[in-house]
LUMDO-502087 format. One line per 10 residues: number of its first residue (from 1); their letters; for each residue x, y, z of C-alpha. Coordinates in steps of 0.25 Angstrom, whole numbers. Example, Ala and Ser with C-alpha at 12.3 -4.5 7.8 and 13.67 -1.06 7.14 Angstrom:
// LUMDO-502087
1> as> 49 -18 31 | 55 -4 29
// end
This chain:
// LUMDO-502087
1> mkkkisfiia> 158 176 114 | 158 185 127 | 153 173 135 | 164 165 130 | 174 176 134 | 168 177 147 | 169 162 150 | 184 162 146 | 187 174 155 | 179 167 166
11> vcvavcimaa> 187 154 164 | 200 162 164 | 196 169 177 | 192 156 184 | 206 149 179 | 213 161 185 | 206 160 198 | 208 145 199 | 223 147 196 | 224 158 207
21> lgylygksvd> 217 149 217 | 226 138 213 | 238 146 215 | 233 151 229 | 229 137 233 | 243 132 229 | 250 143 237 | 241 140 249 | 245 125 248 | 260 129 247
31> kgdlpiyesa> 258 137 260 | 249 127 267 | 254 120 279 | 261 107 276 | 259 95 285 | 270 94 296 | 276 81 301 | 284 78 313 | 297 71 312 | 295 56 312
41> aiypafsmpa> 310 54 312 | 316 45 322 | 330 47 327 | 339 39 337 | 340 46 350 | 353 50 355 | 359 55 367 | 367 68 366 | 381 61 366 | 376 51 356
51> laekastivs> 370 62 347 | 384 70 348 | 391 57 344 | 381 53 333 | 381 67 326 | 392 70 316 | 388 85 317 | 385 94 329 | 383 109 327 | 377 121 332
61> atvvsigety> 372 129 320 | 362 138 314 | 352 135 303 | 355 144 291 | 346 138 281 | 335 127 279 | 336 120 266 | 324 113 257 | 318 101 263 | 321 88 254
71> leeipvslsg> 316 74 255 | 326 63 259 | 323 49 254 | 324 38 264 | 323 24 259 | 315 15 268 | 311 0 268 | 297 -4 271 | 302 -19 272 | 312 -17 284
81> npadssevly> 323 -20 275 | 332 -8 273 | 337 -13 260 | 323 -12 255 | 321 3 255 | 310 3 245 | 303 16 251 | 307 30 253 | 304 40 264 | 306 55 262
91> npitpvtlei> 312 63 273 | 312 78 273 | 326 84 275 | 329 99 277 | 344 104 275 | 347 114 286 | 360 123 284 | 366 127 297 | 378 136 301 | 387 130 311
101> etcikgndav> 390 137 324 | 397 126 332 | 401 112 327 | 402 102 338 | 404 90 329 | 406 89 314 | 413 97 303 | 416 110 310 | 423 116 297 | 409 119 291
111> stliyyeegg> 400 131 295 | 387 125 290 | 380 112 289 | 367 106 284 | 357 99 294 | 347 90 287 | 334 92 295 | 325 80 294 | 312 87 290 | 307 99 283
121> ntpsyiqlpd> 297 105 273 | 292 97 262 | 282 101 251 | 271 92 258 | 275 92 273 | 284 97 284 | 292 87 291 | 297 92 305 | 311 87 309 | 313 80 322
131> gyameegmev> 318 91 331 | 320 106 327 | 318 110 313 | 329 119 308 | 326 134 305 | 335 145 299 | 342 152 311 | 340 141 320 | 353 137 328 | 354 122 332
141> ilflnerghg> 364 112 337 | 363 100 328 | 368 85 329 | 369 80 315 | 373 67 308 | 383 66 296 | 371 69 286 | 367 81 293 | 355 75 300 | 351 75 314
151> wgaqsifpvv> 344 66 324 | 331 74 326 | 328 83 338 | 339 77 346 | 350 83 337 | 345 97 336 | 347 108 347 | 342 122 344 | 350 133 349 | 342 145 356
161> gddvilnrma> 351 157 358 | 363 151 367 | 355 139 371 | 352 125 364 | 339 118 366 | 341 105 372 | 333 92 369 | 330 81 380 | 342 73 375 | 352 84 377
171> ldyvddsdvs> 347 87 391 | 353 74 396 | 367 79 393 | 367 93 398 | 367 99 412 | 354 103 418 | 361 116 423 | 364 120 408 | 350 118 404 | 339 129 404
181> vlntsqidgk> 324 130 400 | 321 139 389 | 307 144 385 | 304 141 371 | 298 155 369 | 312 160 370 | 317 152 358 | 318 157 344 | 306 154 335 | 315 144 326
191> vrsqisnstv> 316 135 338 | 304 138 347 | 294 134 336 | 299 120 337 | 298 118 352 | 285 114 358 | 290 115 373 | 289 128 380 | 303 127 385 | 316 120 381
201> svmgkedflt> 329 116 388 | 342 124 383 | 356 125 387 | 368 134 382 | 371 130 367 | 386 131 370 | 385 122 382 | 377 112 374 | 387 112 363 | 398 109 373
211> iveemvnn> 391 97 378 | 389 92 364 | 404 94 361 | 408 86 373 | 399 75 368 | 405 75 354 | 419 75 360 | 417 64 370
// end
């Protein structure tokens, strides 16, 4: 009888240990590093004037919250016939709520907008967006279409203090005398961690917004 009781106790202890190990393993999996994929999105390249014309919304705004990433279904055709969309691809989308500081183009009667970032954290992988990933507290100048989507890196201009970080496209439409070089070590971590170069080209934010506004009005 004693042997039987000892056996039952041993089994119970083993089960408890296995359950505990399973719980700990599950926690380690939850916190484990997910695979990270670079953006494979392809956007048409625009000049600054063309981008200003194409965008339905142009704002200087601050990120106030990041929503949950969801998967958007995109019907695709393997036959080359658009009418034969027999397959579906899933594109991660993350809604980002921003508080508008300056509206250059679009509905200037609203104080917030939602930018649908093409990328985000899914249960099985992390999809990086093309360009800068939004973070709470980050200030940006965005060029968006009527659905709240951008055109990748060319439509995102991070703001650092009183300056805006310029991309190569923008450099073609600003005066060299207005551009300066900023060491990335001087940039806030929200943006700095996403820049691989040691320096970036910047100009005054207000001067840049004036140039964009002139493009919109021409």
